[in-house]
C-alpha positions, 0 to 999 in steps of 0.5 A: 524391517519397514516399521524400524523404517519408519520409527528412524524416519520420525526420530529424524524429522521430530526437530520444529521445521520452521523457523521461529521469526515466522510465528504467526506470520503465515496468514494472509488475506490476500491469498484468501480473498485473490482465491474467492474473487476467483472463484466466485466474483462477476465483479473484482473491486478487491485487490488495488491495481488497475483493470485499465492498461498503462499509457502507451509511452510506457509500452512502447518504451517496454517494447524499444527495449525489448526489441532494439539493438542494446542487447545487454537490457537483457543481461544483469544490471547494476545490482542497486539499480539500473544506471539510466533509472537511478541516475533518472529518479535523482534527478526527478526526486531531487528537483521535488525534495529541493536537494541535490541526490547522488544517484549511486547512493541516494536510491535503490532500485527495488522488487516493487515497494513491497520488496523495499519495505521488507528491506527497510525493516530487515536492516533497520530493525533489531531483535527487540525494536519497537516500530510505531503504525499507524492503522488501518494499515497496508497489512504486510508491515506487521509480519515485516516488523516480526520477521525481523524481530521487531514489536509493532506498536499501533496507533489508530487514525479516529473518526470524528464525525462530519457535521449536517449529515454530510458524507464522511471523509478521510481527512475526518480520520486523525491522530490525537497527539497525546496518544501518538506521543505516548508510543514513541520511548527509548525503544522506538526504532521506527515508524512507518507512515503512509501516505496517501493511505491504504486503505482510507485515502487519507493524505496526511496535512502539514501539521500532522506531518509536522507533528510526526517529525517533531517526535521522530527528530524528539526521539531519533526515531526513523521514517520509513515513509511509504508514498507509492501513491503520491501521484493519486491525490483528489481535489486540489490536494496536496501530498507533502513528502515528510523528507523535505520537512526540518531534521528529516531528510536524514531520518527518513526512507521514501519508497515509491512504486512505478507499479501505483506511478504508471499503473504497471503494478505486474511490472515490479519496478519499485525504489527506495529514495533516502541519504545514504546513511540510511540506505548503505544498509539497506543494500546490504540486505538487497544484495543478499536477497533478490539482487536485482529486478528485471533490467527490461522493466527498469529502463522502460521505466526510466523512460517513462520518468524521462518523458515526465520530467520533460512534461512535469507540471503540464497538463499533458503529463501523466501524472496530472491525467492519472488523477483527474481521471481516478477522481471521476471515477471514484465520484462515480462509486461515491454516487453508486454505494452512497445510493443503495446505502453504503455510507462511503468515505470519500478518500483524498487519495489512492486506489480505494474507497472505504464504506459502511455497511451498518445498512447492511447488517440485515442481510448477513446475520451475526454470529455470536461468539465469532472470533471472525471480524463481521465484516470479513464474514460479511465480505465472503458472503457478498462474494459467494452471493452478490459476486462483488469483490471487496476486502474488509477493512479489518484486515488493515488492523491489528489483533486487538483493534480489528473488532473495533472498526468491522462495519466497513469494507474496502472498494478499489475504484481504479478500474475501467468505466465498464468494471464499475457500471457493472459493479453500480448495476450488482448494487442497484439490482441488490437494493431492490431485493432489499426494498421489494415486499 
């Protein structure tokens, strides 16, 4: 009888369980490397989050929201964004873009920038549509495009070696205009722009953005502009919003993040800003997936933005103070890596710094015929043997190009000084081991 039962169960379970759209999107670099870091690392410069606290004014806003008289802050709020937050975001970004924004139609609050991206791809991309992704790219773009039924089309930033033996800058990684133009076709629905770029820290120049904008207008292509690091730019660089360029407001969705803006990545408050013609479709996806994100977190972020609007451009503004602090941390890590022979690429923005590990190849021998890119094996070896966690740059490339960029790893420098010092100690010790007979 048991035999018959198991046979009939088998017969019933022969249909494929997995939805076809998930095919090939199951692997995730973060799941693997976060687990490795948790198991082996003494110092984690892998995942992109600060290990220092958010500013006091933001924590105080959360405490006030939590313990105040307004008990409705513990209940549902408006699905597309808590009214105080969408109002201040419309005011703030209206000022930055020189536009009059409607908080109800030009802004939508999401569960972090991650869900904002998911809404964009689900709302705009149809089966067979092409989406241009600039490499290296934040790794979720590719699976999200595929899950929406789209086809990712990749175009790489190409590094140009600097003269006079100087350290390379993220500005030395550039698009080839002809190559970019060749990727646009009748099938192109959108391009994903990430400036400042994770993982390189590249801040796209006005000239580069105008090149992208002209192609978007010419081919009637939408632009998904991931600007989560908009306040984290260094050396007096300027973050230019592509939506402010001619012909681009009506075809651009700007994505922002309170996590990166206020150093509170676990709060998961993000937003999209854009024309109603695009945002109305994002709202459809949003209302049928997460509905809305935590009311209290939205309230606290709204108060944070209120403060920043009043202090905009002054030395007391957190948006002025944070990049100053992070630039010092960046410079410290640049010196630290350079001193041991890992060649850093100096980032113009973000939390991240990419370094060339070519000089360390003797530590981790090549495995002939291995499918795994060299930097991935190196990063795993480094966390297990040296206790230092970083992320391989090849994780930010398509399968076809992974092995072309496999001698770089990405470090996060948005860390306490003590964390960066501990990383420096590991590197110095490692260097001594390499040079001692």
